[in-house]
VOFI-744044 format. One line per 4 residues: number of its first residue (from 1); their letters; for each residue x, y, z of N, C-alpha, C. Coordinates in nm, 4 decimals. Layout:
<atoms>
NUM) a) X:Y:Z:X:Y:Z:X:Y:Z ~ ... $
</atoms>
This chain:
<atoms>
1) mvfd) 0.0844:-0.1189:0.0000:0.0000:0.0000:0.0000:0.0883:0.1244:0.0000 ~ 0.0517:0.2224:-0.0773:0.1303:0.3450:-0.0895:0.0541:0.4599:-0.0259 ~ 0.1237:0.5350:0.0576:0.0644:0.6529:0.1208:0.1253:0.7760:0.0569 ~ 0.0412:0.8740:0.0273:0.0932:0.9931:-0.0393:0.1436:1.0983:0.0591 $
5) ggms) 0.1253:1.0712:0.1891:0.1764:1.1653:0.2887:0.0954:1.2925:0.2991 ~ -0.0159:1.3001:0.2299:-0.0988:1.4206:0.2348:-0.1738:1.4332:0.3655 ~ -0.2384:1.5462:0.3818:-0.3130:1.5732:0.5041:-0.4469:1.5014:0.5012 ~ -0.4830:1.4380:0.6113:-0.6108:1.3676:0.6182:-0.7255:1.4673:0.6290 $
9) sqeq) -0.8457:1.4173:0.6009:-0.9638:1.5037:0.6078:-0.9908:1.5481:0.7508 ~ -0.9396:1.4732:0.8501:-0.9600:1.5110:0.9891:-0.8610:1.6169:1.0341 ~ -0.7405:1.6145:0.9754:-0.6376:1.7093:1.0161:-0.6672:1.8520:0.9706 ~ -0.7261:1.8664:0.8508:-0.7471:1.9998:0.7967:-0.8387:2.0862:0.8841 $
13) pldd) -0.9559:2.0363:0.9279:-1.0392:2.1203:1.0146:-0.9684:2.1580:1.1442 ~ -0.8873:2.0655:1.1982:-0.8158:2.0951:1.3217:-0.7114:2.2036:1.2985 ~ -0.6407:2.1970:1.1869:-0.5439:2.3010:1.1537:-0.6137:2.4349:1.1321 ~ -0.7270:2.4326:1.0662:-0.8031:2.5558:1.0448:-0.8457:2.6162:1.1782 $
17) fhaa) -0.8878:2.5290:1.2683:-0.9291:2.5763:1.4007:-0.8124:2.6424:1.4735 ~ -0.6975:2.5759:1.4754:-0.5818:2.6307:1.5457:-0.5343:2.7614:1.4819 ~ -0.5396:2.7680:1.3496:-0.5000:2.8918:1.2816:-0.5943:3.0057:1.3181 ~ -0.7239:2.9773:1.3191:-0.8218:3.0798:1.3550:-0.8073:3.1204:1.5005 $
21) lraa) -0.7781:3.0220:1.5869:-0.7623:3.0514:1.7290:-0.6419:3.1419:1.7531 ~ -0.5297:3.1124:1.6863:-0.4088:3.1937:1.7047:-0.4257:3.3337:1.6451 ~ -0.5081:3.3456:1.5418:-0.5269:3.4759:1.4768:-0.6279:3.5645:1.5497 ~ -0.7044:3.5055:1.6408:-0.8082:3.5823:1.7108:-0.7462:3.6885:1.7994 $
25) rvwd) -0.8051:3.8043:1.8006:-0.7571:3.9150:1.8822:-0.8713:3.9672:1.9695 ~ -0.8349:4.0266:2.0817:-0.9356:4.0862:2.1690:-0.9066:4.2343:2.1868 ~ -1.0128:4.3122:2.1925:-1.0059:4.4529:2.2283:-0.9129:4.5326:2.1366 ~ -0.9212:4.5039:2.0077:-0.8451:4.5823:1.9108:-0.9244:4.7082:1.8775 $
29) idlp) -0.9591:4.7817:1.9808:-1.0469:4.8987:1.9707:-1.0003:5.0021:2.0729 ~ -1.0576:5.1216:2.0660:-1.0354:5.2204:2.1705:-1.1224:5.1821:2.2904 ~ -1.0588:5.1561:2.4032:-1.1322:5.1078:2.5194:-1.1746:5.2227:2.6101 ~ -1.2926:5.2118:2.6684:-1.3352:5.3165:2.7628:-1.2551:5.3079:2.8913 $
33) rfdp) -1.2508:5.4163:2.9639:-1.1854:5.4201:3.0931:-1.2900:5.4004:3.2027 ~ -1.2456:5.3454:3.3136:-1.3343:5.3267:3.4276:-1.2581:5.3627:3.5546 ~ -1.3058:5.4638:3.6241:-1.2456:5.5056:3.7503:-1.3332:5.4526:3.8633 ~ -1.2905:5.3472:3.9320:-1.3752:5.2896:4.0373:-1.4013:5.3845:4.1523 $
37) agap) -1.3171:5.4861:4.1678:-1.3385:5.5817:4.2768:-1.4695:5.6578:4.2588 ~ -1.5143:5.6711:4.1357:-1.6381:5.7433:4.1097:-1.7589:5.6540:4.0935 ~ -1.7454:5.5264:4.1226:-1.8568:5.4330:4.1062:-1.9643:5.4586:4.2110 ~ -2.0916:5.4391:4.1752:-2.1998:5.4600:4.2724:-2.1957:5.3580:4.3847 $
41) adpv) -2.2658:5.3868:4.4923:-2.2664:5.2986:4.6089:-2.3424:5.1694:4.5834 ~ -2.4346:5.1705:4.4875:-2.5199:5.0543:4.4596:-2.4773:4.9911:4.3272 ~ -2.4531:4.8605:4.3231:-2.4092:4.7979:4.1981:-2.5143:4.8004:4.0875 ~ -2.6416:4.8033:4.1220:-2.7453:4.8070:4.0182:-2.7362:4.9369:3.9404 $
45) alfh) -2.7075:5.0461:4.0093:-2.6943:5.1753:3.9411:-2.5778:5.1717:3.8425 ~ -2.4654:5.1122:3.8826:-2.3517:5.1020:3.7914:-2.3843:5.0081:3.6761 ~ -2.4577:4.9006:3.7036:-2.4982:4.8101:3.5958:-2.5826:4.8841:3.4939 ~ -2.6778:4.9643:3.5380:-2.7599:5.0428:3.4452:-2.6716:5.1310:3.3566 $
49) ewfv) -2.5736:5.1984:3.4159:-2.4835:5.2846:3.3396:-2.4070:5.2040:3.2345 ~ -2.3507:5.0937:3.2770:-2.2701:5.0124:3.1849:-2.3554:4.9508:3.0749 ~ -2.4756:4.9095:3.1092:-2.5641:4.8485:3.0093:-2.5966:4.9493:2.8996 ~ -2.6369:5.0693:2.9396:-2.6707:5.1728:2.8417:-2.5485:5.2082:2.7575 $
53) haak) -2.4328:5.2178:2.8205:-2.3097:5.2489:2.7484:-2.2793:5.1416:2.6445 ~ -2.2920:5.0148:2.6823:-2.2652:4.9053:2.5888:-2.3630:4.9079:2.4715 ~ -2.4916:4.9333:2.5001:-2.5920:4.9379:2.3940:-2.5631:5.0519:2.2965 ~ -2.5270:5.1697:2.3491:-2.4974:5.2836:2.2631:-2.3681:5.2639:2.1847 $
57) agqp) -2.2784:5.1801:2.2365:-2.1529:5.1516:2.1670:-2.1699:5.0481:2.0562 ~ -2.2924:4.9957:2.0411:-2.3193:4.9009:1.9339:-2.3054:4.7553:1.9722 ~ -2.2989:4.7266:2.1012:-2.2882:4.5875:2.1437:-2.4157:4.5112:2.1060 ~ -2.4057:4.4070:2.0209:-2.5258:4.3296:1.9864:-2.5802:4.2563:2.1092 $
61) epht) -2.7088:4.2567:2.1234:-2.7783:4.1816:2.2273:-2.7142:4.1986:2.3651 ~ -2.7036:4.3211:2.4146:-2.6408:4.3394:2.5461:-2.7183:4.2762:2.6601 ~ -2.8444:4.2394:2.6340:-2.9272:4.1790:2.7386:-2.9098:4.0285:2.7493 ~ -2.8256:3.9703:2.6652:-2.8001:3.8268:2.6792:-2.6985:3.8043:2.7901 $
65) msla) -2.7161:3.6969:2.8639:-2.6301:3.6680:2.9783:-2.6191:3.5178:2.9979 ~ -2.5154:3.4764:3.0670:-2.4975:3.3363:3.1027:-2.5522:3.3141:3.2429 ~ -2.6247:3.2051:3.2601:-2.6771:3.1655:3.3906:-2.6126:3.0339:3.4294 ~ -2.5439:3.0318:3.5417:-2.4789:2.9101:3.5907:-2.5541:2.8578:3.7126 $
69) tada) -2.5858:2.7282:3.7088:-2.6513:2.6604:3.8194:-2.5749:2.5305:3.8467 ~ -2.6237:2.4525:3.9419:-2.5630:2.3223:3.9709:-2.6722:2.2177:3.9798 ~ -2.6417:2.0960:3.9329:-2.7414:1.9886:3.9384:-2.7344:1.9173:4.0734 ~ -2.8099:1.8102:4.0865:-2.8204:1.7400:4.2148:-2.6872:1.6829:4.2612 $
73) agrp) -2.5980:1.6550:4.1662:-2.4664:1.6008:4.2011:-2.3626:1.7106:4.2226 ~ -2.4061:1.8368:4.2123:-2.3140:1.9475:4.2295:-2.2368:1.9840:4.1046 ~ -2.2706:1.9224:3.9912:-2.2006:1.9525:3.8661:-2.2518:2.0843:3.8093 ~ -2.1610:2.1736:3.7679:-2.2047:2.3035:3.7150:-2.2708:2.2888:3.5791 $
77) dvrt) -2.3618:2.3810:3.5518:-2.4339:2.3853:3.4254:-2.4473:2.5322:3.3866 ~ -2.4382:2.5626:3.2586:-2.4463:2.7025:3.2157:-2.5190:2.7106:3.0833 ~ -2.5911:2.8214:3.0626:-2.6619:2.8455:2.9373:-2.6803:2.9960:2.9209 ~ -2.7181:3.0369:2.8003:-2.7390:3.1784:2.7706:-2.8884:3.2070:2.7638 $
81) lmlh) -2.9298:3.3147:2.8262:-3.0696:3.3555:2.8226:-3.0774:3.5078:2.8303 ~ -3.1987:3.5622:2.8351:-3.2167:3.7070:2.8283:-3.2486:3.7668:2.9644 ~ -3.1915:3.8828:2.9888:-3.2262:3.9622:3.1054:-3.3601:4.0309:3.0807 ~ -3.4482:4.0290:3.1795:-3.5782:4.0937:3.1666:-3.5868:4.2237:3.2449 $
85) dada) -3.5058:4.2388:3.3489:-3.5038:4.3635:3.4246:-3.3891:4.3567:3.5244 ~ -3.3508:4.4727:3.5759:-3.2545:4.4819:3.6855:-3.3002:4.5975:3.7718 ~ -3.3374:4.5685:3.8956:-3.3916:4.6717:3.9831:-3.3358:4.6544:4.1238 ~ -3.3977:4.7217:4.2204:-3.3463:4.7198:4.3566:-3.3441:4.5789:4.4151 $
89) rgwh) -3.4304:4.4917:4.3654:-3.4328:4.3563:4.4190:-3.3250:4.2689:4.3561 ~ -3.2972:4.2879:4.2269:-3.1952:4.2066:4.1623:-3.2132:4.1972:4.0128 ~ -3.1580:4.0904:3.9559:-3.1592:4.0682:3.8116:-3.2679:3.9655:3.7791 ~ -3.3569:4.0019:3.6845:-3.4755:3.9219:3.6559:-3.4609:3.8441:3.5248 $
93) fash) -3.5126:3.7231:3.5248:-3.5191:3.6409:3.4046:-3.6359:3.5445:3.4194 ~ -3.6620:3.4649:3.3178:-3.7753:3.3724:3.3229:-3.7418:3.2442:3.2481 ~ -3.8102:3.1389:3.2855:-3.7936:3.0092:3.2194:-3.9057:2.9168:3.2664 ~ -3.9076:2.7975:3.2128:-4.0011:2.6962:3.2609:-3.9488:2.6342:3.3899 $
97) stsa) -4.0356:2.6183:3.4868:-3.9957:2.5544:3.6122:-3.9590:2.4082:3.5910 ~ -4.0061:2.3504:3.4806:-3.9779:2.2096:3.4505:-3.8531:2.1908:3.3654 ~ -3.7889:2.2998:3.3237:-3.6659:2.2894:3.2452:-3.5515:2.2444:3.3356 ~ -3.4359:2.2154:3.2759:-3.3202:2.1751:3.3564:-3.2828:2.2828:3.4570 $
101) kgrq) -3.2770:2.4079:3.4105:-3.2405:2.5152:3.5040:-3.3473:2.5364:3.6084 ~ -3.4763:2.5217:3.5714:-3.5835:2.5365:3.6681:-3.5755:2.4326:3.7784 ~ -3.5489:2.3080:3.7403:-3.5361:2.2012:3.8405:-3.4129:2.2229:3.9271 ~ -3.3044:2.2665:3.8653:-3.1819:2.2898:3.9418:-3.1994:2.4045:4.0402 $
105) laar) -3.2668:2.5109:3.9974:-3.2891:2.6237:4.0868:-3.3829:2.5879:4.2014 ~ -3.4788:2.5008:4.1763:-3.5692:2.4582:4.2825:-3.4938:2.3811:4.3903 ~ -3.3956:2.3014:4.3477:-3.3197:2.2209:4.4428:-3.2037:2.2976:4.5053 ~ -3.1385:2.3824:4.4264:-3.0228:2.4599:4.4723:-3.0392:2.6025:4.4217 $
109) pqaa) -3.0999:2.6894:4.4990:-3.1341:2.8223:4.4467:-3.0191:2.9216:4.4388 ~ -2.8970:2.8819:4.4668:-2.7831:2.9701:4.4463:-2.7379:2.9626:4.3007 ~ -2.7097:3.0785:4.2389:-2.6725:3.0798:4.0974:-2.5810:3.1978:4.0694 ~ -2.5306:3.2026:3.9460:-2.4444:3.3120:3.9025:-2.4856:3.3559:3.7635 $
113) lgfy) -2.4688:3.4856:3.7372:-2.4940:3.5432:3.6055:-2.3651:3.6049:3.5533 ~ -2.3505:3.6035:3.4209:-2.2351:3.6666:3.3598:-2.2739:3.7408:3.2332 ~ -2.2324:3.8668:3.2241:-2.2498:3.9473:3.1029:-2.1120:3.9741:3.0439 ~ -2.1000:3.9652:2.9114:-1.9753:4.0013:2.8439:-2.0101:4.0904:2.7258 $
117) wpav) -1.9532:4.2110:2.7267:-1.9772:4.3087:2.6210:-1.8439:4.3416:2.5538 ~ -1.8018:4.2601:2.4544:-1.6703:4.2800:2.3923:-1.6556:4.4138:2.3215 ~ -1.7658:4.4758:2.2807:-1.7559:4.6051:2.2122:-1.6935:4.7116:2.3011 ~ -1.7008:4.6923:2.4334:-1.6425:4.7888:2.5273:-1.5498:4.7206:2.6279 $
121) arqv) -1.5177:4.5936:2.6032:-1.4251:4.5173:2.6889:-1.4703:4.5156:2.8348 ~ -1.5994:4.4943:2.8544:-1.6516:4.4933:2.9903:-1.7250:4.3637:3.0215 ~ -1.7140:4.3228:3.1471:-1.7866:4.2079:3.1982:-1.8536:4.2467:3.3295 ~ -1.9648:4.1794:3.3582:-2.0296:4.1922:3.4887:-2.0625:4.0511:3.5357 $
125) rirg) -2.0237:4.0206:3.6590:-2.0503:3.8896:3.7187:-2.1306:3.9089:3.8457 ~ -2.2363:3.8281:3.8611:-2.3270:3.8416:3.9755:-2.3494:3.7042:4.0366 ~ -2.3442:3.6980:4.1696:-2.3772:3.5746:4.2399:-2.4775:3.6038:4.3494 ~ -2.5690:3.5084:4.3720:-2.6665:3.5276:4.4786:-2.7742:3.4205:4.4754 $
129) rvtd) -2.8759:3.4447:4.5526:-2.9866:3.3498:4.5654:-3.0962:3.3838:4.4649 ~ -3.1525:3.2818:4.4031:-3.2597:3.2995:4.3057:-3.3941:3.2657:4.3700 ~ -3.4919:3.3529:4.3487:-3.6250:3.3357:4.4061:-3.7288:3.3258:4.2950 ~ -3.8190:3.2300:4.3089:-3.9366:3.2192:4.2213:-4.0354:3.3274:4.2641 $
133) lgae) -4.0754:3.4145:4.1712:-4.1615:3.5274:4.2057:-4.3097:3.4925:4.2076 ~ -4.3445:3.3685:4.1772:-4.4830:3.3261:4.1889:-4.5585:3.3254:4.0566 ~ -4.6733:3.2564:4.0562:-4.7509:3.2351:3.9344:-4.7994:3.3658:3.8729 ~ -4.8446:3.4602:3.9549:-4.8963:3.5856:3.9016:-4.7869:3.6638:3.8294 $
137) agra) -4.6673:3.6667:3.8873:-4.5560:3.7364:3.8237:-4.5180:3.6689:3.6922 ~ -4.5251:3.5354:3.6887:-4.4958:3.4639:3.5653:-4.5951:3.4984:3.4557 ~ -4.7237:3.5054:3.4897:-4.8258:3.5409:3.3906:-4.8072:3.6854:3.3435 ~ -4.7778:3.7752:3.4367:-4.7600:3.9155:3.4003:-4.6373:3.9336:3.3122 $
141) elav) -4.5319:3.8597:3.3405:-4.4099:3.8694:3.2607:-4.4348:3.8248:3.1178 ~ -4.5093:3.7178:3.1013:-4.5355:3.6647:2.9679:-4.6334:3.7529:2.8914 ~ -4.7212:3.8220:2.9625:-4.8238:3.9040:2.8971:-4.7643:4.0192:2.8178 ~ -4.6477:4.0663:2.8549:-4.5863:4.1799:2.7845:-4.4840:4.1358:2.6807 $
145) rsrg) -4.4675:4.0063:2.6618:-4.3718:3.9556:2.5660:-4.4346:3.9442:2.4273 ~ -4.3540:3.9095:2.3293:-4.4006:3.8980:2.1917:-4.4808:3.7704:2.1695 ~ -4.5465:3.7644:2.0530:-4.6202:3.6427:2.0165:-4.5250:3.5240:2.0101 ~ -4.4048:3.5458:1.9585:-4.3075:3.4369:1.9504:-4.2680:3.3852:2.0870 $
149) alaa) -4.2528:3.4776:2.1846:-4.2166:3.4355:2.3198:-4.3292:3.3540:2.3824 ~ -4.4541:3.3981:2.3610:-4.5676:3.3227:2.4132:-4.5753:3.1862:2.3465 ~ -4.5548:3.1815:2.2162:-4.5590:3.0532:2.1452:-4.4536:2.9577:2.1990 ~ -4.3345:3.0092:2.2244:-4.2281:2.9239:2.2784:-4.2657:2.8719:2.4165 $
153) altg) -4.3262:2.9593:2.4991:-4.3676:2.9175:2.6321:-4.4777:2.8124:2.6247 ~ -4.5697:2.8293:2.5287:-4.6789:2.7329:2.5137:-4.6291:2.6000:2.4596 ~ -4.5231:2.6037:2.3794:-4.4662:2.4786:2.3293:-4.4152:2.3947:2.4441 ~ -4.3471:2.4607:2.5395:-4.3029:2.3934:2.6611:-4.2056:2.2801:2.6354 $
157) rqse) -4.1992:2.1869:2.7296:-4.1160:2.0662:2.7235:-3.9670:2.0990:2.7107 ~ -3.9275:2.2165:2.7572:-3.7877:2.2583:2.7458:-3.6964:2.1600:2.8173 ~ -3.5879:2.1222:2.7505:-3.4833:2.0311:2.7994:-3.5223:1.8831:2.7909 ~ -3.6465:1.8526:2.7499:-3.6828:1.7122:2.7312:-3.6223:1.6598:2.6010 $
161) vlgs) -3.6093:1.5295:2.5910:-3.5568:1.4683:2.4693:-3.6581:1.4848:2.3562 ~ -3.6099:1.5294:2.2392:-3.6949:1.5535:2.1220:-3.6808:1.4381:2.0241 ~ -3.7948:1.3867:1.9791:-3.7916:1.2720:1.8893:-3.7445:1.3054:1.7493 ~ -3.7831:1.4232:1.6974:-3.7455:1.4611:1.5614:-3.7707:1.6096:1.5422 $
165) veel) -3.7071:1.6667:1.4393:-3.7304:1.8082:1.4093:-3.8730:1.8289:1.3590 ~ -3.9316:1.7253:1.2983:-4.0692:1.7356:1.2517:-4.1651:1.7494:1.3704 ~ -4.1370:1.6791:1.4775:-4.2198:1.6880:1.5972:-4.2162:1.8298:1.6546 ~ -4.0980:1.8896:1.6548:-4.0839:2.0269:1.7027:-4.1592:2.1240:1.6125 $
169) aeas) -4.1469:2.1056:1.4804:-4.2141:2.1950:1.3863:-4.3652:2.1906:1.4053 ~ -4.4192:2.0721:1.4250:-4.5635:2.0568:1.4426:-4.6102:2.1229:1.5721 ~ -4.5386:2.0992:1.6811:-4.5764:2.1584:1.8095:-4.5611:2.3102:1.8071 ~ -4.4556:2.3590:1.7429:-4.4323:2.5033:1.7364:-4.5391:2.5729:1.6537 $
173) aaaw) -4.5798:2.5097:1.5417:-4.6834:2.5680:1.4574:-4.8151:2.5790:1.5328 ~ -4.8476:2.4757:1.6081:-4.9712:2.4778:1.6862:-4.9653:2.5850:1.7947 ~ -4.8496:2.5989:1.8594:-4.8343:2.6994:1.9644:-4.8396:2.8399:1.9059 ~ -4.7797:2.8594:1.7878:-4.7832:2.9905:1.7234:-4.9276:3.0306:1.6898 $
177) erag) -5.0043:2.9351:1.6398:-5.1441:2.9623:1.6069:-5.2226:2.9979:1.7325 ~ -5.2001:2.9240:1.8395:-5.2727:2.9516:1.9641:-5.2322:3.0872:2.0219 ~ -5.1045:3.1203:2.0132:-5.0577:3.2496:2.0653:-5.1229:3.3663:1.9915 ~ -5.1562:3.3445:1.8627:-5.2225:3.4495:1.7861:-5.3686:3.4643:1.8204 $
181) tepd) -5.4356:3.3537:1.8485:-5.5798:3.3586:1.8773:-5.6104:3.3755:2.0258 ~ -5.5149:3.3350:2.1119:-5.5323:3.3484:2.2569:-5.4102:3.4188:2.3158 ~ -5.3998:3.5508:2.3026:-5.2812:3.6206:2.3524:-5.2642:3.6143:2.5031 ~ -5.3697:3.5730:2.5759:-5.3585:3.5572:2.7207:-5.3597:3.4098:2.7608 $
185) apap) -5.3261:3.3212:2.6660:-5.3247:3.1779:2.6947:-5.2264:3.1477:2.8081 ~ -5.2668:3.0648:2.9044:-5.1783:3.0360:3.0174:-5.0681:2.9368:2.9794 ~ -4.9511:2.9586:3.0369:-4.8391:2.8645:3.0262:-4.7998:2.8341:3.1702 ~ -4.8614:2.7335:3.2315:-4.8518:2.7139:3.3768:-4.7098:2.6994:3.4310 $
189) twta) -4.6172:2.6464:3.3513:-4.4830:2.6250:3.4051:-4.3902:2.7441:3.3829 ~ -4.4393:2.8463:3.3098:-4.3547:2.9631:3.2848:-4.3368:3.0402:3.4153 ~ -4.2135:3.0654:3.4514:-4.1824:3.1169:3.5846:-4.0905:3.2379:3.5764 ~ -4.1233:3.3410:3.6519:-4.0379:3.4596:3.6640:-3.9468:3.4417:3.7848 $
193) yvle) -3.8198:3.4706:3.7657:-3.7204:3.4567:3.8725:-3.6472:3.5885:3.8931 ~ -3.5911:3.6046:4.0118:-3.5001:3.7158:4.0366:-3.3788:3.6622:4.1125 ~ -3.2606:3.7017:4.0672:-3.1390:3.6703:4.1393:-3.1065:3.7897:4.2287 ~ -3.1140:3.7674:4.3578:-3.0860:3.8722:4.4562:-2.9375:3.8667:4.4894 $
197) paev) -2.8612:3.9687:4.4525:-2.7156:3.9572:4.4561:-2.6555:3.9657:4.5961 ~ -2.5550:3.8822:4.6180:-2.4696:3.8937:4.7361:-2.3338:3.9496:4.6957 ~ -2.3032:3.9371:4.5667:-2.1732:3.9810:4.5161:-2.1884:4.0195:4.3691 ~ -2.1318:4.1337:4.3308:-2.1354:4.1802:4.1916:-1.9967:4.2334:4.1567 $
201) effq) -1.9410:4.1840:4.0471:-1.8093:4.2314:4.0030:-1.8191:4.2992:3.8673 ~ -1.7538:4.4133:3.8543:-1.7446:4.4869:3.7286:-1.5997:4.4815:3.6804 ~ -1.5817:4.4405:3.5564:-1.4489:4.4193:3.4970:-1.4351:4.5089:3.3748 ~ -1.3367:4.5969:3.3774:-1.3040:4.6792:3.2616:-1.1718:4.6315:3.2043 $
205) gdaq) -1.1740:4.5815:3.0798:-1.0529:4.5331:3.0163:-0.9569:4.6450:2.9804 ~ -0.8285:4.6115:2.9772:-0.7231:4.7061:2.9422:-0.6295:4.6369:2.8439 ~ -0.5904:4.7089:2.7371:-0.5073:4.6484:2.6329:-0.3734:4.6014:2.6866 ~ -0.3219:4.6643:2.7927:-0.1959:4.6234:2.8533:-0.2177:4.5260:2.9688 $
209) rrhv) -0.3391:4.4749:2.9778:-0.3793:4.3754:3.0774:-0.3781:4.4294:3.2199 ~ -0.3872:4.5608:3.2348:-0.4045:4.6199:3.3671:-0.5547:4.6402:3.3900 ~ -0.6252:4.5293:3.3873:-0.7705:4.5339:3.3960:-0.8144:4.5917:3.5309 ~ -0.9248:4.6639:3.5279:-0.9836:4.7170:3.6508:-1.0978:4.6260:3.6928 $
213) rlry) -1.0895:4.5758:3.8160:-1.1937:4.4880:3.8691:-1.2448:4.5468:4.0007 ~ -1.3733:4.5762:4.0025:-1.4374:4.6316:4.1216:-1.5456:4.5349:4.1673 ~ -1.5336:4.4899:4.2923:-1.6315:4.3954:4.3458:-1.7127:4.4596:4.4572 ~ -1.8447:4.4471:4.4443:-1.9372:4.4856:4.5502:-1.9765:4.3581:4.6250 $
217) hraa) -1.9803:4.3643:4.7559:-2.0266:4.2482:4.8319:-2.0937:4.2966:4.9592 ~ -2.1810:4.2132:5.0117:-2.2509:4.2481:5.1359:-2.2643:4.1241:5.2225 ~ -2.2805:4.1451:5.3519:-2.2962:4.0341:5.4453:-2.4298:3.9645:5.4224 ~ -2.4375:3.8400:5.4714:-2.5587:3.7610:5.4513:-2.6805:3.8265:5.5142 $
221) dggp) -2.6614:3.9060:5.6196:-2.7749:3.9696:5.6861:-2.8093:4.1051:5.6259 ~ -2.7555:4.1337:5.5082:-2.7844:4.2597:5.4415:-2.6867:4.3683:5.4823 ~ -2.7354:4.4896:5.4899:-2.6460:4.5995:5.5236:-2.5943:4.6670:5.3982 ~ -2.5162:4.7728:5.4144:-2.4672:4.8468:5.2971:-2.3668:4.7666:5.2158 $
225) wqrq) -2.3583:4.7994:5.0898:-2.2612:4.7350:5.0029:-2.1201:4.7798:5.0393 ~ -2.0278:4.6841:5.0377:-1.8855:4.7116:5.0538:-1.8189:4.6954:4.9180 ~ -1.7118:4.7729:4.8936:-1.6445:4.7667:4.7648:-1.4970:4.7318:4.7826 ~ -1.4470:4.6512:4.6887:-1.3069:4.6105:4.6901:-1.2530:4.6125:4.5472 $
229) llwp) -1.1280:4.6513:4.5329:-1.0575:4.6325:4.4061:-0.9913:4.4954:4.4078 ~ -0.9872:4.4297:4.2924:-0.9262:4.2978:4.2804:-0.8099:4.3027:4.1819 ~ -0.7085:4.2214:4.2102:-0.6001:4.2076:4.1128:-0.6542:4.1423:3.9857 ~ -0.6062:4.1882:3.8702:-0.6543:4.1254:3.7452:-0.5956:3.9858:3.7264 $
</atoms>
């Protein structure tokens, strides 16, 4: 048998990946400055400022965030979802109580959120306890969403095993039709949550890697926020 010594079909994608990985650059832009000495006393106020700044800077989908939870065995799990609000109580989001994250939060209500806005080299990390806001809040949250959001909620069965893409198409079409004819249709498992923060970190990237990290934290019994600078 003669081998031509050429590259295998498996090697080429791997080489392409490594080439793309080595060529990737971060923060090849003019970066904003952040003076932690002028930061507000409340982390939610600073989050509002940073969110608006990122949106005005052209950051796509600044409301997307990572939610990290843990399963019954303590194994971490993470996914991307949308922020619905940030107020004095905390950071709000929604999902099905029967989804993987819903079940994990019911069993272990401690979680973490992460925002990354590469357009301005900023990150925000939040940790705290997650609370189910109740059935009425879930219905009210869904009532102001789009027809597509209601259809997705009515489709349900999030995180369950799917038999085929055809099964999904059929269920989604039926849910879309119902969402159009019944805009107040109930989705019993749709749940509004709030993460009440115990710790919030703001990270401003620096091209010379002198990143600014400001952490807000408070004692378990509440009280005023304390602030600390962290080494990058």
